[in-house]
C-alpha positions as CSV (number, residue, x, y, z in Angstrom):
1,M,-8.9,66.0,-5.2
2,T,-11.1,65.8,-2.2
3,R,-9.7,66.6,1.2
4,W,-10.6,64.2,4.0
5,R,-12.1,67.1,6.0
6,D,-14.6,67.7,3.2
7,W,-16.2,64.3,3.5
8,L,-16.3,63.8,7.3
9,S,-19.8,65.2,7.5
10,R,-21.1,63.5,4.4
11,S,-23.9,60.9,4.8
12,P,-22.9,57.3,4.0
13,Q,-23.9,56.1,0.7
14,A,-25.3,52.6,0.3
15,A,-22.4,50.3,-0.5
16,P,-22.8,48.2,-3.7
17,S,-23.2,44.6,-2.8
18,D,-19.9,43.9,-4.5
19,S,-18.0,46.6,-2.6
20,P,-14.9,45.1,-0.9
21,W,-16.1,46.5,2.4
22,A,-19.8,45.7,2.2
23,G,-20.9,44.1,5.4
24,M,-17.4,44.4,6.9
25,S,-17.1,45.5,10.6
26,A,-14.1,47.2,12.2
27,E,-13.3,43.9,13.8
28,A,-13.3,42.1,10.5
29,L,-11.0,44.9,9.1
30,L,-8.5,44.2,11.9
31,A,-8.7,40.4,11.3
32,A,-7.9,40.9,7.6
33,W,-5.1,43.4,8.5
34,D,-3.6,40.9,11.0
35,A,-3.7,38.2,8.4
36,G,-1.7,40.4,6.0
37,R,-4.5,40.7,3.5
38,P,-4.8,44.0,1.7
39,V,-7.6,46.2,3.0
40,W,-9.2,49.4,1.7
41,T,-8.9,52.5,3.9
42,C,-8.9,56.3,3.4
43,K,-5.8,58.2,2.5
44,M,-5.1,60.7,5.2
45,A,-2.0,62.5,3.8
46,D,-0.4,63.3,0.5
47,L,3.2,63.0,1.6
48,G,4.2,59.7,0.0
49,P,3.5,56.0,0.5
50,G,5.8,55.5,3.5
51,Y,4.3,58.3,5.4
52,E,0.8,57.0,4.7
53,Q,1.7,53.5,5.5
54,T,2.8,54.6,9.0
55,I,-0.4,56.5,9.5
56,Q,-2.5,53.4,8.6
57,E,-0.3,51.1,10.7
58,I,-0.7,53.3,13.8
59,G,-4.4,53.7,12.9
60,M,-4.9,49.9,13.2
61,V,-3.2,49.9,16.6
62,L,-5.4,52.7,17.8
63,L,-8.6,51.2,16.3
64,R,-7.9,48.0,18.2
65,A,-7.5,50.0,21.5
66,M,-10.6,52.0,20.8
67,L,-12.7,48.9,20.2
68,A,-11.4,47.4,23.4
69,E,-12.2,50.6,25.4
70,P,-14.9,52.4,23.5
71,F,-15.4,56.2,23.7
72,D,-18.7,57.3,25.2
73,Y,-20.0,59.5,22.4
74,S,-23.3,60.1,24.2
75,R,-21.5,61.8,27.1
76,F,-19.3,63.7,24.6
77,A,-22.3,65.1,22.7
78,A,-24.0,66.2,25.9
79,R,-21.2,68.5,26.9
80,E,-20.4,72.1,26.1
81,A,-17.8,72.4,23.3
82,R,-14.7,73.1,25.5
83,A,-15.7,70.3,28.0
84,A,-16.4,67.9,25.2
85,Y,-12.9,68.6,23.7
86,E,-11.3,68.0,27.2
87,F,-13.3,64.8,27.5
88,W,-12.0,63.6,24.2
89,L,-8.4,64.6,25.1
90,A,-8.7,62.6,28.3
91,Y,-9.8,59.6,26.4
92,V,-7.0,60.0,23.8
93,G,-4.5,60.4,26.6
94,A,-5.7,57.2,28.3
95,I,-5.3,55.3,25.0
96,M,-1.9,56.7,24.1
97,T,-0.4,56.0,27.5
98,R,-1.4,52.3,27.6
99,P,2.0,50.5,27.6
100,D,0.9,48.1,24.9
101,V,-0.3,50.8,22.5
102,R,2.7,53.1,23.2
103,A,5.2,50.3,22.5
104,Q,3.6,49.5,19.1
105,I,3.4,53.1,18.1
106,D,6.9,54.1,19.2
107,R,8.5,51.5,16.9
108,F,7.4,53.6,13.9
109,Q,9.0,56.8,15.3
110,P,6.1,58.8,14.0
111,E,5.6,62.5,13.8
112,A,2.8,64.0,15.8
113,L,0.8,64.7,12.7
114,Q,0.9,61.0,11.8
115,I,-0.5,60.1,15.2
116,D,-3.2,62.7,14.9
117,A,-4.2,61.4,11.4
118,A,-4.1,57.8,12.6
119,M,-6.4,58.8,15.5
120,N,-8.8,60.4,13.0
121,V,-9.1,57.3,10.9
122,A,-9.3,54.9,13.9
123,G,-12.0,57.1,15.5
124,M,-14.1,57.2,12.3
125,F,-14.0,53.4,12.0
126,A,-14.6,52.9,15.7
127,R,-17.5,55.3,16.0
128,N,-19.5,54.7,12.9
129,G,-18.2,51.3,11.7
130,Y,-15.8,50.5,8.9
131,E,-18.4,50.0,6.2
132,A,-20.3,53.2,6.9
133,E,-17.1,55.3,6.9
134,M,-15.7,53.7,3.8
135,N,-19.0,54.5,2.0
136,K,-18.3,58.2,2.8
137,V,-14.8,58.2,1.4
138,P,-14.5,59.8,-2.0
139,E,-13.0,57.5,-4.7
140,D,-9.8,59.5,-5.0
141,R,-9.1,59.1,-1.3
142,R,-9.5,55.3,-1.2
143,I,-6.3,53.3,-1.0
144,M,-5.5,49.7,-0.5
145,L,-2.7,48.5,1.7
146,S,-1.6,45.7,3.9
147,R,0.3,45.5,7.1
148,R,4.1,45.6,6.9
149,P,5.7,42.3,7.8
150,R,6.8,42.3,11.4
151,Q,10.6,42.1,11.9
152,T,11.8,39.8,14.5
153,E,14.2,40.8,17.2
154,P,17.8,39.6,16.5
C-alpha cells in the first residue's frame, strides 16, 4: 500500500479522458460534494470509514475556506524554512479561527490528527487543483465518498 507521503512529490500523470476527475476544478468538486454526488478523493488514514469520512468532510470545509482566502505560495517559497513554516501556521490559524469554519468543524468533534489530515487534502486541492492532485494519487489510495446528509436541528 502506498502511503500518502510517498506521492506528495510525484509529478501529475495525464488523466485519461474518461477519468472521473478529468477537467474537474476544486470548485466543481465542491459543487458535486454539496449536491450530494459521490466524488473521488484520496484516502488520508487507514483507521476505518467513519474516521476517513470525518477527515474528508472537514477537508471540504477547509477547501472552501482556502479557495475563498488563497494562501500566497510565492511568499511562502521565498522564505527561509522556519519563517515559511510560521507563515503557513499563521494562515492555518486564520482559517481555523473563522467562526463559520470553526462551527462546521466542531460539529464533527474531530481529533487533531483528523484536522491535520483534512488540511493536507484541502491544501493539495487548493494549491495545485483537484485534477492535478488526483492524477498523483496512487490507485490504492483513491476512494469515493459523498457528503453525509445534514441533520436538522430539533
